[in-house]
Each structure stands twice: as structure tokens, then as C-alpha cells.
N, C-alpha and C positions, 0 to 999 in steps of 0.2 A: 646583143653582141652578136655578132656573126659568127657563124662557124669555122670559117677560113682565120678569123683572128683570132678564135678560140684556142685553135689548134696548135698555130705560131703563138701565142703565149705560153701556152703548154709544154712547147719543146723547147720554150728558150726556159722554164722554170725545170725541167729535167736535165739540160746541160749544167745546172748549177749543182745539182746532187751532186754528194761526194760519196761514193759508191764503196763499201768494203772492199779491201781486198781479200783474195783466195785464204789467205793465213789468218786474218782474222775472221772470217766467215767459219772458219774450220775451228779456230781457237772458242768460239761463242758454242756453234754449236756439240761440242764437247763439252763445254760447262755447262749447257742447257740439260746434256743426255744424265752429266753426272749428278748434278742438284737434283734431277727428277729422279733418278735410282737411290740419291739418300732420303729425300721426301718420302717415295716407296716404301723404303724399307722400317722408315719411323713411322709413318704411318700405320705399317702392319705391326709393327710392336705391339702400336698401342692399342689397335684391334685384338690382337690377341693377348694383350695383358686385361683388357677389360672386360673382354668375353671368359675368359677364366676368373675374375671378379665376380663376373654376374652368376656364371655357374657354381661357384664356392658358396656364394651368398643364398643361391637358390636351394642348394643342395642341403643348407645347416638348416633349414627348416622343416 
């Protein structure tokens, strides 16, 4: 395949892409940030809980 043909076909394919609107992008960005924060808080809680459990277990010996 020649480079010019490849570039023409690529341009044609890019024209078929349905790009998200600015509102959709903002909603998805906020959703990703909120979920990331919630997962971070959850994992921090697990880490704190397991850390205290291990410390308590080690102190009992």
C-alpha cells in the first residue's frame, strides 16, 4: 500500500469518528475523578485497618 493511499484512507476513517461533546467529556472526567477518589479512600481504609490488625497481632506476642 502506498503512503498517500494509506493517508487518504486514514483521513476517511477519522471522518467517521463520533467525537464526544464538551459536556460529555466534562461529565466523564468528573466521574473518573470521583471514582478514583472513592477507590483511594476505600483502599486507604483497608490499608489502615490491616496495618492496625497486624500491629495488634504482633503486639500480642
